PyMOL commands that place a pseudoatom at each C-alpha (Angstrom):
pseudoatom trace, name=CA, resn=MET, resi=1, chain=A, elem=C, hetatm=0, pos=[63.151, 108.686, 148.870]
pseudoatom trace, name=CA, resn=THR, resi=2, chain=A, elem=C, hetatm=0, pos=[62.038, 111.955, 147.286]
pseudoatom trace, name=CA, resn=GLN, resi=3, chain=A, elem=C, hetatm=0, pos=[64.799, 114.428, 146.438]
pseudoatom trace, name=CA, resn=ARG, resi=4, chain=A, elem=C, hetatm=0, pos=[64.014, 118.162, 146.710]
pseudoatom trace, name=CA, resn=ARG, resi=5, chain=A, elem=C, hetatm=0, pos=[65.674, 121.558, 146.580]
pseudoatom trace, name=CA, resn=LEU, resi=6, chain=A, elem=C, hetatm=0, pos=[65.333, 124.055, 149.418]
pseudoatom trace, name=CA, resn=VAL, resi=7, chain=A, elem=C, hetatm=0, pos=[66.123, 127.748, 149.052]
pseudoatom trace, name=CA, resn=ALA, resi=8, chain=A, elem=C, hetatm=0, pos=[66.117, 129.394, 152.485]
pseudoatom trace, name=CA, resn=LEU, resi=9, chain=A, elem=C, hetatm=0, pos=[66.608, 133.135, 153.010]
pseudoatom trace, name=CA, resn=VAL, resi=10, chain=A, elem=C, hetatm=0, pos=[67.829, 133.708, 156.555]
pseudoatom trace, name=CA, resn=ASP, resi=11, chain=A, elem=C, hetatm=0, pos=[67.198, 137.204, 157.918]
pseudoatom trace, name=CA, resn=GLY, resi=12, chain=A, elem=C, hetatm=0, pos=[68.648, 138.830, 161.016]
pseudoatom trace, name=CA, resn=HIS, resi=13, chain=A, elem=C, hetatm=0, pos=[72.203, 139.407, 162.227]
pseudoatom trace, name=CA, resn=VAL, resi=14, chain=A, elem=C, hetatm=0, pos=[73.664, 136.466, 160.277]
pseudoatom trace, name=CA, resn=GLN, resi=15, chain=A, elem=C, hetatm=0, pos=[76.646, 137.942, 158.425]
pseudoatom trace, name=CA, resn=GLY, resi=16, chain=A, elem=C, hetatm=0, pos=[80.074, 138.187, 160.033]
pseudoatom trace, name=CA, resn=VAL, resi=17, chain=A, elem=C, hetatm=0, pos=[79.210, 135.596, 162.694]
pseudoatom trace, name=CA, resn=GLY, resi=18, chain=A, elem=C, hetatm=0, pos=[80.155, 132.337, 160.920]
pseudoatom trace, name=CA, resn=PHE, resi=19, chain=A, elem=C, hetatm=0, pos=[76.608, 131.510, 159.871]
pseudoatom trace, name=CA, resn=ARG, resi=20, chain=A, elem=C, hetatm=0, pos=[77.517, 130.319, 156.355]
pseudoatom trace, name=CA, resn=TRP, resi=21, chain=A, elem=C, hetatm=0, pos=[80.171, 127.922, 157.639]
pseudoatom trace, name=CA, resn=TRP, resi=22, chain=A, elem=C, hetatm=0, pos=[77.852, 126.689, 160.385]
pseudoatom trace, name=CA, resn=ALA, resi=23, chain=A, elem=C, hetatm=0, pos=[75.084, 126.096, 157.801]
pseudoatom trace, name=CA, resn=ARG, resi=24, chain=A, elem=C, hetatm=0, pos=[77.575, 124.261, 155.584]
pseudoatom trace, name=CA, resn=GLY, resi=25, chain=A, elem=C, hetatm=0, pos=[78.547, 121.969, 158.467]
pseudoatom trace, name=CA, resn=GLU, resi=26, chain=A, elem=C, hetatm=0, pos=[74.924, 121.225, 159.309]
pseudoatom trace, name=CA, resn=ALA, resi=27, chain=A, elem=C, hetatm=0, pos=[74.029, 120.530, 155.668]
pseudoatom trace, name=CA, resn=VAL, resi=28, chain=A, elem=C, hetatm=0, pos=[77.046, 118.314, 154.990]
pseudoatom trace, name=CA, resn=GLY, resi=29, chain=A, elem=C, hetatm=0, pos=[76.360, 116.421, 158.211]
pseudoatom trace, name=CA, resn=LEU, resi=30, chain=A, elem=C, hetatm=0, pos=[72.852, 115.726, 156.919]
pseudoatom trace, name=CA, resn=GLY, resi=31, chain=A, elem=C, hetatm=0, pos=[74.203, 114.521, 153.566]
pseudoatom trace, name=CA, resn=LEU, resi=32, chain=A, elem=C, hetatm=0, pos=[72.987, 117.547, 151.600]
pseudoatom trace, name=CA, resn=ALA, resi=33, chain=A, elem=C, hetatm=0, pos=[74.615, 119.400, 148.687]
pseudoatom trace, name=CA, resn=GLY, resi=34, chain=A, elem=C, hetatm=0, pos=[74.307, 123.101, 147.882]
pseudoatom trace, name=CA, resn=SER, resi=35, chain=A, elem=C, hetatm=0, pos=[75.672, 126.459, 148.996]
pseudoatom trace, name=CA, resn=ALA, resi=36, chain=A, elem=C, hetatm=0, pos=[75.457, 129.287, 151.520]
pseudoatom trace, name=CA, resn=GLU, resi=37, chain=A, elem=C, hetatm=0, pos=[75.897, 132.847, 150.334]
pseudoatom trace, name=CA, resn=ASN, resi=38, chain=A, elem=C, hetatm=0, pos=[75.878, 136.325, 151.866]
pseudoatom trace, name=CA, resn=LEU, resi=39, chain=A, elem=C, hetatm=0, pos=[73.430, 138.651, 150.117]
pseudoatom trace, name=CA, resn=ALA, resi=40, chain=A, elem=C, hetatm=0, pos=[73.882, 142.400, 149.723]
pseudoatom trace, name=CA, resn=ASP, resi=41, chain=A, elem=C, hetatm=0, pos=[70.796, 143.068, 151.885]
pseudoatom trace, name=CA, resn=GLY, resi=42, chain=A, elem=C, hetatm=0, pos=[72.314, 141.352, 154.948]
pseudoatom trace, name=CA, resn=ARG, resi=43, chain=A, elem=C, hetatm=0, pos=[70.559, 138.007, 154.582]
pseudoatom trace, name=CA, resn=VAL, resi=44, chain=A, elem=C, hetatm=0, pos=[72.158, 134.621, 153.949]
pseudoatom trace, name=CA, resn=ARG, resi=45, chain=A, elem=C, hetatm=0, pos=[70.783, 132.395, 151.194]
pseudoatom trace, name=CA, resn=VAL, resi=46, chain=A, elem=C, hetatm=0, pos=[71.112, 128.681, 151.909]
pseudoatom trace, name=CA, resn=VAL, resi=47, chain=A, elem=C, hetatm=0, pos=[70.448, 126.361, 148.968]
pseudoatom trace, name=CA, resn=ALA, resi=48, chain=A, elem=C, hetatm=0, pos=[70.351, 122.644, 149.711]
pseudoatom trace, name=CA, resn=GLU, resi=49, chain=A, elem=C, hetatm=0, pos=[69.377, 119.522, 147.811]
pseudoatom trace, name=CA, resn=GLY, resi=50, chain=A, elem=C, hetatm=0, pos=[68.743, 116.024, 149.046]
pseudoatom trace, name=CA, resn=PRO, resi=51, chain=A, elem=C, hetatm=0, pos=[66.151, 113.855, 150.755]
pseudoatom trace, name=CA, resn=GLU, resi=52, chain=A, elem=C, hetatm=0, pos=[63.070, 115.705, 152.014]
pseudoatom trace, name=CA, resn=ASP, resi=53, chain=A, elem=C, hetatm=0, pos=[63.535, 114.552, 155.602]
pseudoatom trace, name=CA, resn=ALA, resi=54, chain=A, elem=C, hetatm=0, pos=[67.122, 115.857, 155.731]
pseudoatom trace, name=CA, resn=LEU, resi=55, chain=A, elem=C, hetatm=0, pos=[66.032, 119.181, 154.214]
pseudoatom trace, name=CA, resn=ALA, resi=56, chain=A, elem=C, hetatm=0, pos=[63.246, 119.491, 156.794]
pseudoatom trace, name=CA, resn=GLU, resi=57, chain=A, elem=C, hetatm=0, pos=[65.812, 118.889, 159.548]
pseudoatom trace, name=CA, resn=LEU, resi=58, chain=A, elem=C, hetatm=0, pos=[68.137, 121.563, 158.132]
pseudoatom trace, name=CA, resn=LEU, resi=59, chain=A, elem=C, hetatm=0, pos=[65.215, 123.982, 157.980]
pseudoatom trace, name=CA, resn=ARG, resi=60, chain=A, elem=C, hetatm=0, pos=[64.407, 123.191, 161.614]
pseudoatom trace, name=CA, resn=ARG, resi=61, chain=A, elem=C, hetatm=0, pos=[68.020, 123.888, 162.633]
pseudoatom trace, name=CA, resn=LEU, resi=62, chain=A, elem=C, hetatm=0, pos=[68.593, 127.151, 160.717]
pseudoatom trace, name=CA, resn=PRO, resi=63, chain=A, elem=C, hetatm=0, pos=[66.995, 129.441, 163.352]
pseudoatom trace, name=CA, resn=SER, resi=64, chain=A, elem=C, hetatm=0, pos=[69.479, 128.181, 165.970]
pseudoatom trace, name=CA, resn=GLY, resi=65, chain=A, elem=C, hetatm=0, pos=[72.602, 129.106, 163.989]
pseudoatom trace, name=CA, resn=PRO, resi=66, chain=A, elem=C, hetatm=0, pos=[75.141, 131.715, 165.085]
pseudoatom trace, name=CA, resn=GLY, resi=67, chain=A, elem=C, hetatm=0, pos=[74.040, 135.336, 165.297]
pseudoatom trace, name=CA, resn=ARG, resi=68, chain=A, elem=C, hetatm=0, pos=[70.410, 136.362, 165.718]
pseudoatom trace, name=CA, resn=VAL, resi=69, chain=A, elem=C, hetatm=0, pos=[67.995, 134.827, 163.239]
pseudoatom trace, name=CA, resn=LYS, resi=70, chain=A, elem=C, hetatm=0, pos=[64.756, 136.803, 162.911]
pseudoatom trace, name=CA, resn=ASP, resi=71, chain=A, elem=C, hetatm=0, pos=[63.128, 134.893, 160.066]
pseudoatom trace, name=CA, resn=VAL, resi=72, chain=A, elem=C, hetatm=0, pos=[63.702, 132.051, 157.621]
pseudoatom trace, name=CA, resn=ALA, resi=73, chain=A, elem=C, hetatm=0, pos=[61.756, 132.325, 154.350]
pseudoatom trace, name=CA, resn=ARG, resi=74, chain=A, elem=C, hetatm=0, pos=[61.711, 129.135, 152.300]
pseudoatom trace, name=CA, resn=GLU, resi=75, chain=A, elem=C, hetatm=0, pos=[60.931, 127.982, 148.811]
pseudoatom trace, name=CA, resn=TRP, resi=76, chain=A, elem=C, hetatm=0, pos=[60.783, 124.390, 147.568]
pseudoatom trace, name=CA, resn=ALA, resi=77, chain=A, elem=C, hetatm=0, pos=[61.765, 123.353, 144.051]
pseudoatom trace, name=CA, resn=GLU, resi=78, chain=A, elem=C, hetatm=0, pos=[62.879, 120.421, 141.960]
pseudoatom trace, name=CA, resn=PRO, resi=79, chain=A, elem=C, hetatm=0, pos=[66.580, 119.554, 142.404]
pseudoatom trace, name=CA, resn=VAL, resi=80, chain=A, elem=C, hetatm=0, pos=[69.058, 120.629, 139.731]
pseudoatom trace, name=CA, resn=GLY, resi=81, chain=A, elem=C, hetatm=0, pos=[71.915, 118.298, 140.662]
pseudoatom trace, name=CA, resn=GLU, resi=82, chain=A, elem=C, hetatm=0, pos=[74.000, 120.255, 143.178]
pseudoatom trace, name=CA, resn=LYS, resi=83, chain=A, elem=C, hetatm=0, pos=[77.333, 118.602, 144.088]
pseudoatom trace, name=CA, resn=GLY, resi=84, chain=A, elem=C, hetatm=0, pos=[79.325, 119.372, 147.227]
pseudoatom trace, name=CA, resn=PHE, resi=85, chain=A, elem=C, hetatm=0, pos=[78.590, 122.400, 149.397]
pseudoatom trace, name=CA, resn=ASP, resi=86, chain=A, elem=C, hetatm=0, pos=[80.099, 125.842, 148.656]
pseudoatom trace, name=CA, resn=THR, resi=87, chain=A, elem=C, hetatm=0, pos=[80.159, 129.087, 150.612]
pseudoatom trace, name=CA, resn=PHE, resi=88, chain=A, elem=C, hetatm=0, pos=[80.271, 132.486, 148.920]
for i in range(1, 88): cmd.bond("trace and resi %d" % i, "trace and resi %d" % (i + 1))
show_as sticks, trace
zoom trace
């Protein structure tokens, strides 16, 4: 199974509503490693690594997280060996 890295920038009202912890729960439940981080511009960056099908499912779920998601920009890359799932 092909391993990939997803970097998703989630825009909208997604800070202060538990979005990072929700994203962490979804990612861990899908067997993914990575992180979720609040950005200074109000977005949340979700980085996840794992099987392509699990990453696609996480990407499908991100718009339904807490708050009001307006947009999810995504970038695909080669994995770098993330372990666990952190929130910042």
